[in-house]
C-alpha positions as CSV (number, residue, x, y, z in Angstrom):
1,X,-23.3,6.8,25.4
2,X,-25.6,7.9,22.5
3,X,-24.1,11.9,21.2
4,X,-26.7,14.3,20.3
5,X,-26.8,16.2,17.0
6,X,-25.2,19.3,18.7
7,X,-22.5,17.2,20.5
8,X,-21.4,15.8,17.1
9,X,-21.6,18.8,15.5
10,X,-19.2,20.5,18.4
11,X,-17.3,17.4,18.4
12,X,-17.2,17.3,14.2
13,X,-16.4,21.5,14.2
14,X,-13.9,21.0,17.1
15,X,-11.8,18.6,14.8
16,X,-12.2,20.3,11.8
17,X,-10.4,23.6,13.4
18,X,-8.1,21.4,14.4
19,X,-6.9,19.9,11.2
20,X,-7.4,23.0,9.7
21,X,-4.7,24.1,12.3
22,X,-2.7,21.5,11.5
23,X,-2.5,21.4,8.0
24,X,-2.3,25.2,7.3
25,X,1.8,25.6,7.7
26,X,1.9,22.4,4.9
27,X,-0.1,24.6,2.5
28,X,1.3,27.4,3.2
29,X,4.7,25.7,2.9
30,X,3.9,24.8,-0.4
31,X,2.3,27.8,-1.8
32,X,5.1,30.2,-0.6
33,X,7.4,27.5,-3.0
34,X,5.5,28.5,-6.3
35,X,6.0,32.3,-5.4
36,X,8.4,34.7,-6.7
37,X,10.5,36.2,-4.2
38,X,8.9,39.7,-3.9
39,X,5.4,37.7,-3.1
40,X,6.6,36.2,-0.5
41,X,6.3,39.6,1.5
42,X,3.2,41.2,0.2
43,X,1.5,42.8,3.0
44,X,-1.9,44.3,0.7
45,X,-3.6,40.8,0.8
46,X,-2.9,37.3,1.7
47,X,-2.6,34.5,-1.0
48,X,-3.0,30.7,-0.1
49,X,-3.2,29.9,-3.9
50,X,-0.5,32.1,-6.0
51,X,-2.3,35.1,-8.2
52,X,1.2,34.1,-10.9
53,X,2.5,30.5,-9.7
54,X,5.8,29.5,-10.7
55,X,8.5,26.7,-10.8
56,X,11.3,29.3,-10.3
57,X,12.2,28.6,-7.0
58,X,12.7,24.7,-7.8
59,X,14.5,25.2,-10.7
60,X,16.9,27.6,-8.8
61,X,17.2,25.1,-5.8
62,X,18.3,22.5,-7.8
63,X,20.4,24.1,-10.5
64,X,22.1,26.8,-8.2
65,X,26.2,26.5,-7.0
66,X,26.5,23.5,-10.0
67,X,23.8,21.2,-8.4
68,X,25.1,21.5,-4.8
69,X,21.2,21.1,-3.8
70,X,21.4,17.8,-5.3
71,X,24.3,16.8,-3.5
72,X,23.0,17.1,0.1
73,X,20.0,15.1,-1.2
74,X,22.3,12.2,-2.2
75,X,24.1,12.8,1.1
76,X,21.2,12.9,3.5
77,X,19.7,9.8,1.7
78,X,22.6,7.3,1.8
79,X,23.0,8.6,5.6
80,X,19.6,7.8,6.1
81,X,19.4,4.5,4.8
82,X,22.1,3.0,5.9
83,X,21.5,4.6,9.5
84,X,17.8,2.9,8.9
85,X,19.7,-0.6,8.1
86,X,22.4,-0.3,10.9
87,X,20.0,0.7,13.5
88,X,17.5,-1.9,12.5
89,X,20.4,-4.7,12.9
90,X,21.5,-3.6,15.9
91,X,18.3,-2.8,17.0
92,X,16.8,-6.4,16.0
93,X,19.9,-8.4,17.4
94,X,19.5,-6.7,21.2
95,X,15.4,-7.0,21.2
96,X,15.6,-10.8,20.4
97,X,18.3,-11.2,23.1
98,X,15.6,-9.3,25.6
99,X,12.5,-10.9,24.2
100,X,13.7,-14.8,24.1
101,X,16.5,-15.0,27.0
102,X,16.7,-14.5,30.7
103,X,19.9,-13.5,32.0
104,X,21.4,-11.4,34.5
105,X,20.8,-7.5,34.5
106,X,18.0,-8.2,31.6
107,X,15.8,-5.7,33.2
108,X,18.0,-2.9,35.1
109,X,19.4,-2.7,30.9
110,X,15.8,-2.4,29.2
111,X,15.0,0.3,32.0
112,X,18.4,2.0,31.3
113,X,17.2,2.0,27.4
114,X,13.5,3.6,28.6
115,X,16.0,6.2,30.9
116,X,18.1,7.1,28.1
117,X,14.7,8.4,25.9
118,X,14.1,11.0,28.7
119,X,17.3,12.9,27.8
120,X,17.8,15.4,24.7
121,X,19.8,14.9,22.1
122,X,22.0,17.6,23.3
123,X,23.6,15.9,26.4
124,X,24.9,13.1,23.6
125,X,26.8,16.1,21.1
126,X,29.8,16.5,23.5
127,X,30.5,12.7,24.4
128,X,30.1,11.8,20.9
129,X,32.1,14.4,19.3
130,X,35.5,13.5,21.7
131,X,33.8,9.6,20.7
132,X,34.2,10.3,16.9
133,X,37.2,12.0,17.2
134,X,39.2,9.5,19.5
135,X,38.4,6.9,16.6
136,X,39.0,9.0,13.6
137,X,35.0,9.0,12.6
138,X,34.7,12.9,12.7
139,X,33.4,14.7,10.1
140,X,32.5,11.4,8.1
141,X,29.3,9.9,6.9
142,X,30.1,6.7,8.7
143,X,30.4,8.6,12.0
144,X,27.3,10.3,11.3
145,X,25.3,7.1,11.1
146,X,27.2,5.9,14.1
147,X,26.1,8.6,16.4
148,X,22.3,8.5,14.7
149,X,21.7,4.9,15.3
150,X,23.2,5.6,18.7
151,X,20.4,8.0,19.2
152,X,18.3,5.7,17.9
153,X,18.8,2.4,19.1
154,X,17.0,2.2,22.5
155,X,13.2,3.4,20.5
156,X,14.5,0.5,18.1
157,X,15.1,-1.9,20.8
158,X,11.8,-1.3,22.8
159,X,9.7,-1.1,19.2
160,X,10.6,-4.7,18.6
161,X,10.7,-5.9,21.8
162,X,7.3,-5.8,21.9
163,X,6.7,-7.0,18.4
164,X,8.8,-10.0,19.4
165,X,7.0,-10.8,22.6
166,X,3.8,-11.1,20.3
167,X,5.6,-14.1,18.6
168,X,5.0,-17.4,20.2
169,X,7.7,-18.9,21.7
170,X,6.4,-22.5,19.9
171,X,7.4,-21.3,17.0
172,X,10.8,-20.9,17.9
173,X,10.4,-24.6,19.8
174,X,8.8,-25.8,16.1
175,X,12.2,-24.5,14.3
176,X,14.7,-26.1,16.8
177,X,13.1,-29.2,16.4
178,X,13.3,-28.8,12.5
179,X,17.4,-28.3,13.0
180,X,17.3,-24.8,13.0
181,X,19.6,-23.1,15.1
182,X,19.1,-20.0,17.6
183,X,20.3,-17.8,14.8
184,X,18.5,-20.1,12.6
185,X,15.2,-18.9,14.2
186,X,15.7,-15.2,14.7
187,X,16.4,-15.2,11.0
188,X,14.1,-17.9,9.2
189,X,11.3,-17.5,11.8
190,X,11.4,-14.1,14.0
191,X,12.2,-11.9,11.6
192,X,9.9,-12.5,8.6
193,X,6.5,-13.0,11.0
194,X,8.3,-9.3,12.4
195,X,8.0,-7.6,9.3
196,X,5.3,-4.7,10.4
197,X,7.3,-4.1,13.1
198,X,11.2,-4.2,11.5
199,X,9.1,-1.5,9.0
200,X,8.3,0.8,11.7
201,X,12.1,0.6,13.2
202,X,13.4,1.4,9.5
203,X,10.7,4.0,9.1
204,X,11.8,6.1,12.3
205,X,15.3,5.4,12.3
206,X,15.3,7.2,8.4
207,X,13.6,10.0,10.0
208,X,16.4,10.5,12.3
209,X,18.9,10.8,10.2
210,X,16.6,12.5,7.7
211,X,15.3,15.4,10.0
212,X,18.4,15.9,12.3
213,X,20.2,19.1,12.1
214,X,22.2,19.9,14.9
215,X,24.5,16.4,14.8
216,X,25.2,17.2,11.2
217,X,26.0,20.6,11.8
218,X,28.7,19.9,14.6
219,X,30.0,16.9,13.3
220,X,30.3,17.4,9.5
221,X,32.4,20.3,7.8
222,X,32.5,21.5,4.5
223,X,29.8,22.9,1.8
224,X,30.0,19.4,-0.1
225,X,29.0,17.1,2.5
226,X,26.5,19.1,4.2
227,X,22.8,17.2,5.1
228,X,19.7,18.6,3.8
229,X,19.2,20.8,7.0
230,X,22.7,22.0,7.2
231,X,22.7,22.8,3.9
232,X,19.2,24.6,3.5
233,X,20.2,27.0,6.5
234,X,23.5,28.2,5.5
235,X,22.4,28.5,1.8
236,X,19.0,30.2,2.4
237,X,19.0,31.8,5.5
238,X,21.5,33.7,7.5
239,X,21.1,37.0,10.4
240,X,20.3,39.2,8.2
241,X,17.5,37.8,5.5
242,X,16.1,34.3,4.8
243,X,14.8,33.0,1.2
244,X,11.9,31.7,2.2
245,X,10.7,30.9,-1.4
246,X,14.0,28.6,-1.3
247,X,13.3,27.6,2.1
248,X,9.8,26.6,0.8
249,X,10.9,24.4,-2.6
250,X,13.5,23.3,-1.0
251,X,11.3,21.6,2.3
252,X,8.9,20.0,-0.3
253,X,11.6,18.7,-2.1
254,X,12.7,17.2,1.3
255,X,9.3,15.7,2.4
256,X,9.1,13.3,-0.9
257,X,11.0,10.8,0.0
258,X,9.5,10.8,3.0
259,X,6.2,10.7,2.0
260,X,6.7,7.6,-1.1
261,X,8.1,5.5,1.7
262,X,5.2,6.7,3.9
263,X,3.2,5.8,1.2
264,X,4.7,2.3,0.1
265,X,5.1,1.1,3.9
266,X,2.0,2.1,5.2
267,X,0.7,-1.1,5.6
268,X,3.2,-2.5,7.4
269,X,3.8,0.8,9.3
270,X,0.3,0.6,10.8
271,X,0.0,-2.9,11.4
272,X,3.7,-2.3,13.2
273,X,2.8,0.0,15.2
274,X,-0.6,-1.5,16.3
275,X,0.4,-4.9,16.6
276,X,3.7,-3.9,19.0
277,X,1.9,-3.1,22.1
278,X,-0.3,-5.5,22.1
279,X,0.7,-8.9,24.6
280,X,-0.7,-12.6,23.2
């Protein structure tokens, strides 16, 4: 059906308004990060572009308390990176089994993975707390990695299974004929052809750990062990006041690694998201 000029105008107008609504909070956060504290609470005018831009908020955030923010940044980067690696390893192995083999309880297990996505993370908070306490990982970064991997595993398994299903099984048979073991087929044939799906799984596992607040707050103690969301909430805001210029500057800095990962892996991410849902 061909759209009229009026229909096109209305469509583009609505899309532009929706885009503005989505982008404006980001613009406002970036703008706030270049303001002094007193300028944030101006009531006489609204400034999207600061009249007196300054980098003082960034300087203070990066240098306060002997660089505690940099410590939180390193903590988050370490936990998120290991979570992405650990999550991909677990999800890829399980997804390969679900994609290539038939065994008793397969459908039930896949359904169980799907059902777990229906529950909020708060449901897992208490069980994971006592589990980590029992095995001696409570209050440690490895324990946090285990918790994040547990939460992100179902999504990773479903994502990679869908992608592995698009790889023809004839390639498995060709690999076995050439003398590869089942693990060799998985490592040398399936994984190289599934890099976009692996990239998507790793990216979302990284995001899960990078942005998560509740588990990091409940499982970690000591200011030097905080991750970025917990540290920023504790340092820049309390029940009496919030230092919004510091919060904005910290948020902008926190966004940089995610943007860099997305920019450099964009080709794989887009391909992984689109091809994973196509059944050959």
